[in-house]
C-alpha positions as CSV (number, residue, x, y, z in Angstrom):
1,X,223.6,110.1,68.2
2,X,223.9,113.6,67.0
3,X,222.4,115.0,63.8
4,X,224.8,115.6,61.0
5,X,224.2,118.1,58.2
6,X,223.0,116.3,55.0
7,X,225.9,115.7,52.6
8,X,225.4,116.7,49.0
9,X,225.5,114.2,46.2
10,X,228.7,113.7,44.3
11,X,229.5,112.3,40.9
12,X,229.9,108.9,42.4
13,X,227.2,108.7,45.0
14,X,224.0,110.1,46.4
15,X,222.9,110.7,50.0
16,X,219.4,109.8,51.1
17,X,218.0,110.6,54.5
18,X,214.9,108.6,55.6
19,X,212.8,108.1,58.8
20,X,210.2,105.7,60.0
21,X,207.5,106.4,62.7
22,X,204.6,104.5,64.1
23,X,202.5,107.4,65.2
24,X,199.7,105.4,67.1
25,X,196.9,107.1,65.1
26,X,198.2,110.5,66.1
27,X,196.7,110.0,69.6
28,X,199.4,112.0,71.4
29,X,200.6,114.6,68.9
30,X,199.3,116.6,66.0
31,X,200.9,116.1,62.5
32,X,202.3,119.6,62.9
33,X,204.1,118.6,66.1
34,X,205.6,115.5,64.4
35,X,206.7,117.7,61.5
36,X,208.5,120.1,63.8
37,X,210.2,117.1,65.6
38,X,211.6,115.9,62.2
39,X,212.8,119.3,61.0
40,X,216.4,119.0,62.1
41,X,216.9,115.8,60.1
42,X,216.5,117.2,56.6
43,X,214.7,114.1,55.4
44,X,214.0,113.0,51.9
45,X,211.5,110.2,52.7
46,X,209.4,109.3,55.7
47,X,207.4,106.1,56.2
48,X,204.5,106.3,58.7
49,X,202.4,103.6,60.1
50,X,199.3,103.6,62.2
51,X,198.7,107.0,60.5
52,X,195.3,108.6,60.2
53,X,193.6,108.7,56.8
54,X,193.0,111.9,54.8
55,X,195.4,114.8,54.8
56,X,197.3,113.9,57.9
57,X,200.5,112.9,56.1
58,X,200.3,116.0,53.9
59,X,200.1,118.2,57.0
60,X,203.3,116.8,58.3
61,X,204.8,117.5,54.8
62,X,203.7,121.1,54.9
63,X,205.8,121.7,58.0
64,X,208.8,119.9,56.4
65,X,208.5,121.4,52.9
66,X,207.8,117.9,51.6
67,X,205.0,118.1,49.0
68,X,204.4,114.6,47.9
69,X,202.6,111.8,49.8
70,X,200.8,108.5,49.4
71,X,198.2,107.1,51.8
72,X,197.3,103.4,51.7
73,X,193.8,102.1,52.1
74,X,194.4,99.1,54.3
75,X,194.2,99.9,58.0
76,X,196.2,97.5,60.3
77,X,193.9,94.9,61.9
78,X,191.0,96.9,60.4
79,X,191.3,99.3,63.3
80,X,190.5,103.0,62.8
81,X,193.3,105.3,61.4
82,X,196.1,102.8,61.3
83,X,197.2,103.3,57.7
84,X,200.6,103.1,56.1
85,X,201.8,106.3,54.3
86,X,204.8,107.7,52.5
87,X,206.0,111.3,52.6
88,X,208.6,112.5,50.1
89,X,210.5,115.6,49.1
90,X,210.5,114.5,45.4
91,X,207.6,113.3,43.2
92,X,206.3,109.7,43.7
93,X,205.3,107.3,41.0
94,X,204.4,103.6,40.8
95,X,202.4,103.9,44.1
96,X,200.9,100.6,45.3
97,X,199.8,98.8,48.4
98,X,200.4,95.1,49.2
99,X,197.9,93.5,51.6
100,X,199.2,90.7,53.8
101,X,197.0,88.2,55.6
102,X,198.1,85.2,57.6
103,X,195.0,83.6,59.2
104,X,195.7,82.1,62.6
105,X,198.9,84.0,63.1
106,X,198.4,87.3,64.9
107,X,196.3,90.2,63.7
108,X,195.2,90.8,60.1
109,X,195.3,92.4,57.7
110,X,198.7,93.9,57.5
111,X,200.1,95.9,54.5
112,X,203.0,97.7,52.9
113,X,202.8,100.8,50.7
114,X,205.3,101.3,48.0
115,X,206.4,104.1,45.7
116,X,209.3,105.0,43.5
117,X,211.0,108.4,43.6
118,X,214.0,109.9,41.9
119,X,216.6,111.6,44.1
120,X,219.4,113.5,42.4
121,X,219.0,111.4,39.2
122,X,218.8,108.0,41.0
123,X,215.6,106.0,41.3
124,X,214.7,104.4,44.7
125,X,211.8,102.2,45.6
126,X,210.6,103.0,49.1
127,X,208.3,100.8,51.3
128,X,206.5,101.6,54.5
129,X,205.0,98.7,56.4
130,X,203.3,97.5,59.6
131,X,203.3,93.7,60.2
132,X,202.8,91.5,63.3
133,X,205.2,89.3,65.1
134,X,205.5,85.8,63.6
135,X,207.8,82.9,63.0
136,X,210.1,82.1,60.0
137,X,207.5,80.8,57.6
138,X,204.1,81.5,59.0
139,X,203.3,85.2,59.0
140,X,203.4,88.5,57.3
141,X,207.2,88.6,57.2
142,X,207.3,85.4,55.2
143,X,204.8,86.8,52.7
144,X,206.8,90.0,52.4
145,X,210.0,88.1,51.8
146,X,208.6,85.5,49.4
147,X,205.7,87.2,47.5
148,X,206.3,91.0,47.5
149,X,210.0,91.9,47.6
150,X,211.0,89.4,44.9
151,X,208.8,91.2,42.4
152,X,210.6,94.5,43.0
153,X,212.6,95.5,39.9
154,X,214.2,98.7,41.2
155,X,217.8,98.0,42.2
156,X,217.9,100.5,45.1
157,X,215.2,99.6,47.7
158,X,214.5,100.9,51.2
159,X,211.9,99.2,53.5
160,X,210.9,100.9,56.7
161,X,208.3,100.4,59.4
162,X,207.1,98.6,62.5
163,X,208.0,95.0,62.0
164,X,207.0,93.9,65.5
165,X,210.1,91.6,65.4
166,X,213.6,92.2,66.7
167,X,216.8,91.7,64.6
168,X,217.7,88.0,65.2
169,X,214.1,86.8,65.4
170,X,213.2,84.2,62.9
171,X,210.8,86.5,61.1
172,X,213.5,89.2,60.6
173,X,216.0,86.5,59.4
174,X,213.5,85.6,56.7
175,X,213.2,89.2,55.5
176,X,217.0,89.8,55.6
177,X,217.6,86.6,53.6
178,X,215.5,88.2,50.9
179,X,218.4,90.5,50.3
180,X,218.1,93.3,52.8
181,X,220.5,94.9,55.4
182,X,219.5,96.7,58.6
183,X,220.9,100.2,59.1
184,X,221.8,99.1,62.7
185,X,224.6,96.9,61.4
186,X,226.6,99.8,59.8
187,X,225.8,102.0,62.8
188,X,227.2,99.4,65.2
189,X,224.4,100.0,67.6
190,X,224.0,97.4,70.4
191,X,220.2,96.8,70.1
192,X,220.1,94.7,73.2
193,X,220.4,98.0,75.2
194,X,217.8,99.9,73.2
195,X,214.1,99.9,72.5
196,X,211.6,101.6,70.2
197,X,208.5,100.4,72.0
198,X,207.1,101.3,74.6
199,X,208.2,105.0,74.6
200,X,205.6,105.8,77.3
201,X,206.4,102.9,79.6
202,X,209.9,101.5,79.3
203,X,209.0,98.7,81.7
204,X,206.8,97.3,78.9
205,X,209.7,97.4,76.4
206,X,209.6,95.0,73.5
207,X,213.1,96.0,72.3
208,X,213.9,97.5,68.9
209,X,211.0,96.4,66.6
210,X,211.1,99.3,64.2
211,X,213.7,99.1,61.4
212,X,215.1,100.7,58.3
213,X,216.3,98.1,55.8
214,X,218.0,98.5,52.4
215,X,218.8,96.2,49.5
216,X,222.1,94.5,49.6
217,X,222.4,94.6,45.8
218,X,222.4,98.4,46.0
219,X,225.8,98.4,47.7
220,X,224.5,101.2,50.0
221,X,226.1,102.1,53.3
222,X,224.6,103.7,56.4
223,X,226.6,106.7,57.4
224,X,224.4,108.2,60.2
225,X,221.2,107.5,62.0
226,X,219.6,106.0,65.1
227,X,216.7,106.0,67.4
228,X,215.3,109.5,68.0
229,X,215.0,110.0,71.8
230,X,212.4,112.6,72.7
231,X,212.0,114.2,76.2
232,X,208.2,114.0,75.7
233,X,207.2,111.0,73.5
234,X,204.8,111.8,70.7
235,X,203.7,108.2,70.3
236,X,204.1,104.8,72.0
237,X,206.9,104.1,69.5
238,X,210.1,106.0,69.1
239,X,211.0,107.4,65.6
240,X,214.0,106.2,63.8
241,X,216.1,107.7,61.0
242,X,219.1,106.9,58.8
243,X,221.4,108.5,56.3
244,X,222.1,106.1,53.4
245,X,224.8,106.6,50.7
246,X,224.1,104.9,47.4
247,X,226.6,104.5,44.6
248,X,225.4,106.2,41.4
249,X,226.6,103.3,39.2
250,X,224.0,100.6,38.7
251,X,224.7,97.7,41.0
252,X,225.9,94.5,39.4
């Protein structure tokens, strides 16, 4: 899908452009290379997972002119440099990290980082996560849907990351039932023909396991986006992006 020029906000709605990328601890690319790759998308927010600690996210931001970042403290499965981070064009507040553990079900710990930002006068809560595959009620997805998202008080919510589950899996059904929509639905992309992992070895494809979700109560619509196909992969995952349009009027 081609890249459109970002649409300016209007009196009735705002446009927000976001991306998500599991960068595999930056093993195959520098933060500067990843920043250059994202430049054409004119992004407002990026969620990274499996990102290195320290100033790695800020270095991506320097390339993109995005000055604000938040780096979590929980590394996925306690491995080195697998943190969840947020990069933003606008200031962040209310930063937090939610640790998720599900003993006996996949790797632990998982986590989601969260921050609120104001874009063109509208407040948005943004989450970046990395969770493992699971069933409907026995894993990180269940904890996200039943213990974390219900506590969110901001009406407009975006949740991005590596879910390690495909749309239609029980785990994703649990998350969507918590009041979220996948951008793929509005984009009418046939996910059965696509994959976000493994970018280096398509024969080991797990399908589309990276997603951008948004709150149904926000009445947002996805107007552009997709999987970013790179001639030379920068990670074992493919980056994804979306353009979301939110009504300015508070949702009912």
